[in-house]
C-alpha positions as CSV (number, residue, x, y, z in Angstrom):
1,M,22.8,8.6,8.7
2,A,23.1,7.7,4.9
3,T,22.0,10.5,2.5
4,T,18.7,9.3,0.1
5,I,19.8,10.4,-3.8
6,S,17.5,11.8,-6.1
7,S,16.9,10.0,-9.3
8,K,17.9,13.2,-11.4
9,A,21.4,13.7,-9.5
10,E,21.7,9.9,-9.7
11,L,20.8,10.0,-13.5
12,T,23.3,13.1,-13.7
13,D,26.1,11.2,-12.4
14,L,25.7,8.4,-14.5
15,I,26.0,10.4,-17.7
16,K,29.1,12.0,-16.4
17,A,30.4,8.8,-15.3
18,R,30.0,8.0,-19.0
19,Y,27.8,4.9,-18.5
20,P,27.1,3.8,-21.5
21,L,23.4,2.0,-21.2
22,V,21.1,3.4,-18.7
23,Y,16.9,2.5,-18.3
24,C,14.9,5.2,-16.9
25,V,11.5,4.1,-15.5
26,T,8.9,7.0,-15.7
27,P,6.1,7.6,-17.7
28,E,6.9,11.5,-17.2
29,E,8.6,12.1,-20.2
30,K,8.5,15.5,-19.8
31,R,10.1,16.1,-16.7
32,V,13.3,14.1,-18.1
33,E,13.9,15.8,-20.7
34,L,14.1,19.3,-19.1
35,A,16.1,17.8,-16.8
36,L,18.4,16.6,-19.4
37,L,18.2,19.5,-21.0
38,S,19.2,21.9,-18.6
39,L,22.4,19.2,-18.1
40,C,23.5,19.1,-21.5
41,Q,23.0,22.9,-21.6
42,T,25.1,23.6,-19.0
43,R,27.7,20.9,-20.6
44,R,27.7,22.1,-23.8
45,Y,26.8,18.3,-24.9
46,V,24.4,16.7,-27.5
47,L,21.3,15.4,-27.0
48,S,18.5,13.8,-28.7
49,F,15.6,11.9,-28.8
50,W,14.6,9.1,-30.6
51,S,11.3,7.5,-30.8
52,F,9.8,4.9,-33.3
53,I,7.4,7.9,-35.1
54,S,9.2,10.7,-35.0
55,G,13.1,9.7,-35.6
56,F,15.8,11.5,-33.9
57,R,15.0,15.1,-32.4
58,T,17.8,16.9,-31.3
59,L,17.2,19.5,-28.4
60,S,20.8,20.6,-27.3
61,G,23.7,20.6,-29.9
62,S,23.8,19.9,-33.8
63,L,23.6,16.9,-35.4
64,K,24.7,15.5,-39.1
65,G,23.0,13.5,-40.8
66,D,19.3,11.4,-41.5
67,E,18.0,11.8,-38.1
68,K,14.6,10.8,-39.7
69,I,15.0,7.1,-38.7
70,N,12.7,5.1,-37.8
71,D,14.3,1.5,-37.9
72,P,15.6,0.9,-34.0
73,V,18.5,-1.1,-35.3
74,K,19.1,1.8,-38.5
75,A,18.4,4.7,-35.0
76,L,21.4,2.2,-33.0
77,D,23.6,3.2,-35.9
78,Y,23.2,6.3,-36.0
79,V,23.9,7.1,-32.3
80,L,27.2,4.9,-32.5
81,S,28.4,7.4,-36.0
82,S,27.4,10.4,-34.9
83,E,29.6,13.2,-33.9
84,V,28.6,14.3,-30.7
85,G,32.4,16.6,-29.3
86,D,32.4,16.8,-25.7
87,G,29.8,14.5,-25.4
88,G,26.4,13.3,-26.0
89,V,23.2,11.7,-24.6
90,F,21.0,10.0,-26.7
91,V,17.7,9.0,-25.1
92,L,15.2,6.1,-27.0
93,C,11.7,6.4,-25.9
94,D,9.8,3.1,-25.1
95,F,12.6,1.3,-26.6
96,H,11.7,-2.1,-24.7
97,P,9.2,-3.8,-26.8
98,F,12.2,-3.6,-29.5
99,L,14.3,-5.6,-27.2
100,K,12.0,-8.4,-27.5
101,D,13.6,-9.1,-30.9
102,A,17.1,-11.2,-30.9
103,R,18.1,-8.4,-34.0
104,T,17.8,-5.4,-31.9
105,I,19.4,-7.1,-28.6
106,R,22.7,-8.0,-30.3
107,K,22.5,-4.6,-31.7
108,M,22.4,-2.9,-28.8
109,R,25.1,-5.5,-27.1
110,E,27.9,-4.3,-30.1
111,T,27.1,-1.0,-30.0
112,I,27.1,-0.4,-25.9
113,A,30.4,-2.1,-26.7
114,A,31.8,0.2,-28.5
115,L,31.1,3.2,-26.8
116,P,33.5,3.5,-24.2
117,G,35.7,6.4,-25.2
118,K,33.3,8.3,-27.3
119,G,31.9,10.3,-24.8
120,K,28.0,9.3,-25.0
121,S,25.5,7.7,-23.3
122,I,22.0,5.8,-24.4
123,I,19.2,6.4,-22.1
124,I,15.9,4.0,-23.0
125,L,13.1,5.3,-21.2
126,S,10.1,4.0,-20.7
127,P,6.9,3.8,-18.7
128,V,7.3,-0.2,-17.9
129,M,10.9,-1.9,-16.4
130,E,11.5,-4.9,-19.7
131,I,15.0,-6.3,-19.7
132,P,16.3,-8.9,-21.5
133,R,18.5,-10.9,-19.6
134,E,21.3,-10.6,-22.2
135,L,21.3,-7.0,-21.1
136,D,20.8,-7.5,-17.5
137,K,25.0,-7.2,-16.7
138,E,25.4,-4.0,-19.0
139,I,22.7,-1.3,-17.7
140,A,22.1,0.7,-15.0
141,V,18.3,1.4,-13.7
142,V,16.8,4.5,-12.2
143,D,13.4,4.8,-11.5
144,W,13.0,8.7,-11.6
145,D,11.2,10.3,-8.9
146,L,7.4,11.8,-8.7
147,P,7.3,15.8,-8.3
148,G,8.6,16.0,-4.5
149,R,7.0,19.1,-1.9
150,E,8.5,21.9,-3.5
151,E,7.9,21.0,-7.1
152,I,4.5,20.3,-6.1
153,G,4.1,24.0,-4.7
154,D,6.0,25.4,-7.4
155,I,2.8,24.0,-9.6
156,L,0.1,25.1,-7.4
157,R,2.0,28.9,-7.0
158,N,1.6,28.4,-10.9
159,T,-2.0,27.5,-10.8
160,I,-2.9,30.1,-8.5
161,T,-1.1,32.8,-10.2
162,N,-3.2,31.8,-13.2
163,L,-6.8,31.2,-11.7
164,P,-9.7,32.8,-14.1
165,P,-11.9,35.5,-12.5
166,G,-14.4,34.7,-10.0
167,C,-12.0,31.8,-8.7
168,N,-11.2,31.8,-4.9
169,A,-7.1,32.2,-4.4
170,G,-7.8,32.6,-0.7
171,I,-6.0,29.2,-0.4
172,A,-2.1,31.1,-1.6
173,S,-2.6,33.0,1.7
174,D,-3.3,30.3,3.9
175,A,-0.2,28.3,4.7
176,S,-2.0,26.0,6.7
177,G,-4.1,25.0,4.0
178,F,-1.6,25.6,1.3
179,D,0.5,22.6,2.8
180,T,-3.3,20.2,3.1
181,V,-3.4,20.6,-0.6
182,V,0.2,19.6,-1.0
183,D,-0.2,16.6,0.7
184,S,-3.2,15.5,-0.8
185,L,-0.7,16.1,-4.4
186,I,1.6,13.9,-3.6
187,G,2.5,10.7,-5.1
188,L,0.4,12.1,-8.6
189,T,2.6,12.5,-11.7
190,A,3.2,15.9,-12.9
191,I,0.2,16.0,-15.6
192,E,-1.7,14.6,-13.2
193,I,-1.0,17.2,-11.0
194,D,-2.1,19.4,-13.4
195,N,-4.8,18.0,-14.7
196,V,-6.6,17.4,-10.9
197,L,-6.1,20.9,-10.0
198,A,-7.9,22.0,-13.7
199,K,-10.7,19.8,-12.6
200,S,-11.1,21.3,-8.8
201,I,-11.3,24.6,-10.4
202,V,-13.7,23.9,-12.9
203,R,-16.1,22.1,-10.3
204,H,-15.3,24.1,-7.2
205,R,-13.4,27.3,-8.1
206,S,-10.5,26.5,-5.9
207,P,-7.9,23.3,-5.1
208,D,-10.2,20.7,-3.4
209,V,-8.8,17.9,-1.3
210,R,-11.7,15.4,-2.2
211,T,-11.5,15.6,-5.7
212,I,-7.5,15.2,-5.2
213,L,-7.9,12.0,-3.2
214,G,-11.3,10.8,-5.8
215,E,-8.1,11.2,-8.6
216,K,-6.0,9.1,-6.8
217,K,-8.7,6.6,-6.1
218,A,-8.6,6.7,-9.6
219,I,-5.2,5.8,-10.4
220,I,-5.8,2.7,-7.4
221,R,-8.2,1.2,-9.6
222,K,-6.5,1.0,-13.0
223,S,-3.8,-1.1,-10.7
224,G,-5.8,-3.9,-10.6
225,M,-3.7,-5.0,-7.5
226,L,-4.9,-3.0,-5.0
227,E,-8.5,-1.9,-3.3
228,Y,-9.6,1.4,-2.1
229,Y,-11.8,1.2,1.1
230,E,-14.0,4.2,1.8
231,A,-13.5,4.3,5.9
232,T,-16.2,5.0,7.5
233,Q,-16.0,4.2,11.0
234,D,-13.0,5.3,13.0
235,L,-11.5,3.7,15.5
236,A,-14.3,4.8,18.2
237,S,-16.0,2.2,16.3
238,V,-13.3,-0.3,17.8
239,G,-14.3,-1.9,21.0
240,G,-11.5,-2.1,23.7
241,Y,-7.9,-2.4,22.6
242,E,-7.0,1.0,24.2
243,S,-3.5,0.5,24.0
244,L,-3.3,-0.3,20.7
245,K,-5.4,3.0,19.8
246,G,-3.6,5.1,22.5
247,W,-0.1,4.2,20.5
248,L,-2.0,4.8,17.1
249,R,-3.2,8.0,18.6
250,K,0.6,9.2,19.3
251,R,1.7,8.6,15.6
252,K,-1.3,10.4,13.9
253,H,0.2,13.6,13.4
254,A,3.9,11.8,12.9
255,F,3.7,12.1,9.3
256,T,4.2,15.8,8.4
257,P,7.2,17.8,8.0
258,Q,7.2,19.3,11.8
259,A,7.5,15.7,13.0
260,R,10.8,15.3,10.4
261,A,11.9,18.4,12.2
262,Y,11.4,17.0,15.1
263,G,13.8,14.1,14.6
264,L,10.7,11.6,14.7
265,P,10.3,8.7,11.9
266,V,8.0,8.3,9.5
267,P,6.0,5.6,11.3
268,R,6.6,2.1,8.7
269,G,3.7,0.2,10.7
270,L,2.6,-2.7,12.6
271,L,1.7,-6.6,12.7
272,L,-2.2,-7.4,14.5
273,L,-2.2,-10.9,15.5
274,G,-4.4,-12.4,17.3
275,V,-7.8,-14.9,17.6
276,P,-10.2,-14.6,14.5
277,G,-13.2,-12.3,14.3
278,C,-11.6,-10.1,17.2
279,G,-11.6,-6.7,15.4
280,K,-8.1,-7.2,13.3
281,S,-9.5,-5.6,9.9
282,L,-11.9,-3.2,11.4
283,T,-8.9,-1.7,13.2
284,A,-7.2,-1.2,9.7
285,K,-9.9,0.3,8.5
286,A,-10.6,2.4,11.2
287,V,-7.1,4.0,11.1
288,S,-6.8,5.5,8.2
289,A,-10.3,7.5,8.8
290,A,-8.7,8.5,12.1
291,W,-5.3,9.4,10.4
292,N,-7.8,10.7,7.2
293,M,-5.9,8.6,4.8
294,P,-6.8,6.0,1.7
295,C,-7.0,2.7,2.7
296,L,-5.6,0.7,-0.3
297,K,-6.2,-3.4,0.5
298,L,-3.5,-5.7,-1.1
299,D,-4.6,-8.5,-2.4
300,V,-1.3,-10.7,-2.1
301,G,-3.5,-14.1,-4.0
302,K,-3.8,-11.5,-7.1
303,L,0.1,-10.4,-7.1
304,F,1.0,-14.1,-8.4
305,G,1.4,-14.4,-12.0
306,S,1.1,-17.4,-15.1
307,L,4.3,-16.0,-16.4
308,V,8.3,-15.9,-15.3
309,G,8.9,-12.5,-13.7
310,D,5.4,-11.7,-13.3
311,S,4.8,-11.8,-9.9
312,E,7.6,-10.2,-9.1
313,K,6.6,-7.3,-11.3
314,N,3.2,-7.1,-9.8
315,V,4.4,-6.7,-6.2
316,R,6.8,-3.9,-7.8
317,N,3.5,-2.3,-9.8
318,A,1.3,-2.7,-6.4
319,L,3.8,-1.2,-4.1
320,K,4.9,1.7,-6.5
321,T,0.6,2.3,-6.6
322,A,0.8,2.2,-3.4
323,E,3.7,5.1,-2.9
324,A,2.2,6.8,-5.5
325,V,-1.1,7.9,-3.4
326,A,0.8,8.4,-0.4
327,P,1.1,8.9,2.4
328,C,-1.4,5.9,2.9
329,V,-2.8,3.0,4.9
330,L,-1.8,-0.6,3.4
331,W,-3.5,-3.3,4.4
332,L,-2.7,-6.9,3.7
333,D,-4.9,-9.3,5.5
334,E,-4.2,-12.3,6.3
335,L,-0.4,-12.2,5.8
336,D,0.2,-15.8,7.5
337,K,-1.9,-17.2,4.5
338,A,-0.6,-15.3,2.0
339,F,3.0,-16.2,2.4
340,A,2.7,-20.0,4.2
341,G,5.3,-21.9,3.4
342,V,7.9,-19.6,1.7
343,S,10.6,-20.7,4.6
344,G,10.2,-24.4,3.3
345,Q,9.3,-25.9,-0.4
346,S,6.7,-24.1,-1.6
347,G,6.5,-25.9,-4.8
348,D,6.5,-23.0,-7.2
349,S,9.8,-22.8,-8.3
350,G,10.2,-20.2,-5.9
351,T,8.3,-17.5,-6.7
352,S,6.5,-17.3,-3.6
353,Q,9.9,-16.5,-1.7
354,R,11.0,-14.3,-4.5
355,V,7.8,-12.4,-4.4
356,F,7.7,-12.7,-0.3
357,G,11.5,-11.0,-0.9
358,T,10.6,-8.3,-2.5
359,F,8.1,-7.7,-0.1
360,I,10.2,-7.4,3.5
361,T,13.5,-5.5,1.2
362,W,10.5,-2.8,0.3
363,M,9.3,-2.8,4.1
364,Q,12.8,-2.3,5.1
365,E,14.0,0.4,2.6
366,K,10.5,2.4,2.3
367,T,10.7,5.9,2.5
368,A,7.7,7.0,1.6
369,P,4.9,7.7,4.1
370,V,3.1,4.3,3.9
371,F,2.1,2.8,6.8
372,V,1.3,-0.9,6.8
373,I,-0.8,-2.6,8.7
374,A,-0.6,-6.8,8.5
375,T,-3.2,-9.0,9.8
376,A,-2.5,-12.3,10.9
377,N,-4.4,-15.5,12.6
378,D,-2.1,-18.3,12.4
379,V,1.6,-17.1,13.9
380,S,3.3,-20.5,13.0
381,G,2.5,-19.8,9.2
382,L,4.7,-16.5,9.6
383,P,8.3,-16.4,8.0
384,P,10.8,-15.3,10.8
385,E,12.9,-12.8,9.0
386,L,9.1,-11.1,9.1
387,L,8.5,-10.6,12.5
388,R,12.5,-9.2,13.2
389,K,13.0,-5.5,14.5
390,G,12.7,-3.2,11.5
391,R,10.2,-4.8,9.3
392,F,7.1,-3.4,11.9
393,D,7.6,-0.1,14.4
394,E,5.1,-2.8,16.8
395,I,3.6,-6.3,17.7
396,F,-0.2,-6.3,19.5
397,Y,-1.5,-9.0,19.9
398,T,-5.6,-9.0,19.7
399,D,-7.1,-11.6,22.9
400,L,-10.7,-12.4,23.3
401,P,-12.6,-9.2,24.8
402,S,-12.5,-9.2,28.3
403,P,-16.5,-8.4,29.7
404,A,-15.7,-5.4,30.0
405,E,-14.8,-4.5,26.6
406,R,-17.6,-7.0,25.1
407,E,-19.8,-4.9,26.5
408,E,-18.6,-1.5,24.9
409,I,-18.8,-3.5,21.2
410,L,-22.4,-5.1,22.2
411,K,-22.9,-1.1,23.0
412,I,-21.5,-0.3,19.6
413,H,-23.3,-2.6,17.4
414,L,-26.9,-1.9,19.0
415,A,-25.9,1.8,18.3
416,S,-25.2,1.5,14.4
417,K,-28.2,-0.8,14.1
418,G,-30.4,2.3,16.1
419,R,-31.2,0.1,19.0
420,D,-31.0,1.9,22.6
421,A,-28.6,-0.3,24.7
422,S,-30.3,1.0,28.1
423,A,-33.0,-0.7,27.4
424,V,-31.4,-4.6,27.1
425,E,-30.2,-5.7,30.9
426,M,-26.2,-6.3,30.3
427,S,-25.4,-8.4,32.9
428,Q,-27.7,-11.4,31.3
429,V,-26.6,-10.9,27.8
430,M,-23.4,-10.7,29.1
431,T,-23.7,-14.1,30.3
432,A,-25.0,-15.4,27.3
433,M,-22.3,-14.1,25.6
434,Q,-19.0,-14.9,27.7
435,D,-16.3,-15.8,25.5
436,F,-17.6,-14.4,22.2
437,T,-15.2,-12.5,20.2
438,G,-16.3,-9.0,18.6
439,S,-17.6,-10.4,15.5
440,E,-19.6,-13.8,17.1
441,V,-21.2,-10.3,19.5
442,E,-22.1,-8.9,15.4
443,Q,-23.9,-11.9,14.6
444,A,-26.1,-12.2,17.8
445,V,-27.1,-9.3,17.6
446,I,-28.2,-9.4,13.8
447,A,-29.7,-13.3,14.4
448,A,-31.6,-11.4,17.4
449,L,-32.5,-8.4,14.8
450,Y,-34.1,-11.5,12.2
451,E,-36.1,-12.7,14.9
452,A,-37.8,-9.6,15.8
453,Y,-38.1,-8.8,12.7
454,D,-39.9,-11.8,11.8
455,A,-42.1,-11.8,14.8
456,N,-43.4,-7.9,14.4
457,P,-41.6,-5.8,11.7
458,A,-43.6,-2.6,13.6
459,D,-42.0,-3.0,17.0
460,R,-38.7,-1.2,16.7
461,T,-37.5,-2.5,20.2
462,L,-34.8,-5.4,20.6
463,S,-35.3,-7.6,23.9
464,T,-33.1,-9.0,26.1
465,D,-34.4,-12.4,25.7
466,A,-34.2,-12.1,22.0
467,L,-30.2,-11.3,22.4
468,V,-29.9,-13.9,24.9
469,S,-31.8,-16.5,22.7
470,A,-29.4,-15.5,19.6
471,A,-26.4,-15.7,21.9
472,R,-27.4,-19.3,22.8
473,E,-27.5,-20.4,19.4
474,I,-23.3,-19.5,18.8
475,V,-20.5,-21.9,19.5
476,P,-17.7,-19.8,20.3
477,L,-14.7,-19.8,18.8
478,A,-12.8,-19.8,22.0
479,H,-14.4,-23.2,22.6
480,T,-13.6,-25.0,19.2
481,M,-10.4,-23.5,19.0
482,R,-9.0,-23.4,22.4
483,E,-5.9,-25.1,21.6
484,R,-5.0,-22.5,19.0
485,I,-5.6,-20.1,21.2
486,D,-3.1,-20.8,24.0
487,G,-0.8,-21.7,21.3
488,M,-0.9,-17.9,20.3
489,R,-1.2,-16.9,23.8
490,N,2.3,-18.4,25.0
491,W,3.6,-17.1,21.7
492,A,2.5,-13.5,22.0
493,R,3.2,-13.4,25.6
494,S,7.1,-12.9,25.4
495,R,6.7,-11.5,21.8
496,A,3.9,-8.8,21.2
497,R,2.0,-6.0,22.8
498,S,-1.2,-6.7,24.4
499,A,-3.7,-4.7,22.4
500,S,-5.8,-4.1,25.6
501,V,-4.4,-2.3,28.9
502,A,-5.1,-5.9,30.2
503,P,-1.4,-8.2,29.7
504,I,-2.2,-10.9,27.4
505,P,-3.8,-14.3,29.7
506,E,-2.3,-17.5,30.4
507,A,-3.2,-20.2,28.1
508,S,-6.4,-21.7,29.7
509,G,-4.9,-25.3,30.0
510,A,-8.4,-27.5,29.9
511,A,-11.6,-27.5,27.7
512,P,-14.0,-24.7,29.3
513,A,-17.2,-26.0,30.6
514,E,-20.2,-26.4,28.6
515,S,-22.6,-23.5,29.7
516,A,-25.4,-24.6,31.9
517,D,-27.2,-22.3,29.8
518,K,-26.1,-23.1,26.5
519,P,-27.3,-26.2,24.5
520,A,-25.6,-28.8,23.2
521,H,-25.0,-28.6,18.9
522,K,-28.1,-29.4,17.0
523,G,-26.8,-32.4,14.8
524,K,-28.2,-35.2,14.4
525,G,-26.2,-38.1,16.0
526,R,-23.9,-40.8,13.9
527,K,-25.8,-44.1,13.8
528,L,-23.0,-47.2,14.4
529,A,-23.0,-50.5,12.9
530,V,-22.0,-52.0,16.5
531,D,-21.4,-56.1,16.3
């Protein structure tokens, strides 16, 4: 098994190997500074940080000459001419805006060409990655890791040790509670951890998981590419799909360190294919509630920017944000529409292919506990690369609910509206709702409530006749999309698992007969002029 190299070890190796130019992507200057200071003091290297405001600030070793240089070109001259003895590391903070200037780019190229043999390395330290094409082949990139469990544990212990009088430090002796708080802090920067712990102590006199999750919510809102969903319904709100729900329940605790010690990999995600309106989106939101994880919805349409390179940068930033709030559920709704045409000619100069490539590469290589739930209605629109093993743990097909599942769905919706299912004659309603999807059952209940409220607002009962009448007004997708449903069933039978306990049904093969008690469409006929 390949060993993952930490960003700190990667940066250390690049400096020891005398790489002339390294781009370190992180908003956490202080953590990088402490790591570099430890390395440079141990190896007796010069370490100097430069900024446009303060010039050079030497933290290890000594430098001669004027360090109060603000001009970026003169700063590179100073790096080149400085005497560093055993070696030197020069960190240029927020240098990326200057790399839009042709003069600075040319000076950087000449500087790094002259550095080999001088024992010096230049590190560009920035929260965003903006590399000009001229430097593409001459720069090494390091994405600085967020604090891990051990570092977060140290920060939390330090916070508990320094709690003001009157605060609750009981979490220090509660291993389970301590681990829960550490888990909730994963994905935040060190300064964000300090701030949210301080907020928790002010509000609750102790570290509070709900306050921490609220901070993660604010991070998501700032990203602009992701939506945060407050999950209020768990898997009990999903009617039927016992096979799928059983699969999900077995993976609920697979994100813990105990599961890693047992030898279990972190669950990667699943793809839900099937008939529209059959609960795929509801399932995605219910999983986050059942697993007590934030649910993030990625709007792929927002990823595509107007400038060259913007779309790829947007998808990287969105995925980094998801990793920053992990463990979480990342929900990609209607994936077939988002990546339609990727396998053919998309007419957008390859942007769709590049965004898609970035996404599936991340899915294959991600190590953060981000559980991806993708939903799709049209399997023919999905690129084959997305369906191969390794992208998702499993592919489930969600078909029309069986009669028993449809009855369960009806009872769930009646209960959610405060109505007693035992007062309804189920057999009559189920006959009227034959072949309904879950969303069609819900709409029938809502339509019946409108009719009942209009007839008598004081009467809280919902009669069987009202439900049957409302159901007869709906033409189900099972009739209007018969051919598409048959095609999906044929595809899924050999490529996906059934979300229900029952196997995936055979294609119907014939148009469904009109029900004797379901009226024909009420639209007016078209008058034709016939000679």
